[in-house]
C-alpha positions, -999 to +999 in steps of 0.1 A: +229-823-523+233-790-506+211-782-477+192-755-496+182-780-520+172-807-501+137-818-506+123-816-470+098-837-455+060-826-458+071-801-486+055-814-519+057-798-549+029-775-554-001-789-572-017-772-601-054-758-587-068-757-623-099-778-630-099-806-654-116-784-680-093-754-677-065-776-684-083-789-715-087-755-726-053-743-718-040-773-740-061-758-771-049-725-769-017-712-781-001-684-761+005-654-784+024-631-760+037-637-728+018-618-696+031-585-693+044-585-729+035-551-743+012-547-772+023-541-807+025-504-816+005-488-846+027-480-873+010-448-884+007-432-850+027-422-822+008-433-793-016-459-807-015-498-803-028-525-822-058-550-811-044-581-818-078-597-831-094-569-852-061-549-859-076-517-851-051-488-834-064-478-797-043-460-769-030-487-745-054-480-716-083-490-739-066-524-742-069-555-719-045-586-721-062-619-722-054-640-694-051-671-714-036-665-749-019-633-741-033-611-768-043-577-763-077-569-770-099-538-775-134-533-760-152-548-791-128-580-790-132-583-751-154-605-731-158-596-694-176-629-683-145-649-686-119-622-683-106-633-720-106-621-755-133-633-780-112-661-794-105-677-759-143-670-747-155-691-776-133-722-768-146-716-731-183-719-743-174-748-767-161-768-738-193-758-715-214-771-743-197-804-742-200-806-705-237-804-704 
């Protein structure tokens, strides 16, 4: 074992900081795009990109990437309360109702 690969005492592997509810939600959500992956281009225009949920063209500045599934969403398909798309936000609300 080389020195730089040695497991030093007191250096445990980093543990996930996700709550149990968030871990359950992440298990149910299929990642559509990796974080930072650009949105799909609109085939009918030069500078427009497609919303992954409603398939409408928008400038890239009007789209946001969901932190859970990676989809790019327009303002109509975005939920600011969880910083997610409508699809993932719905799953979050279902899990909140289960916990009550």
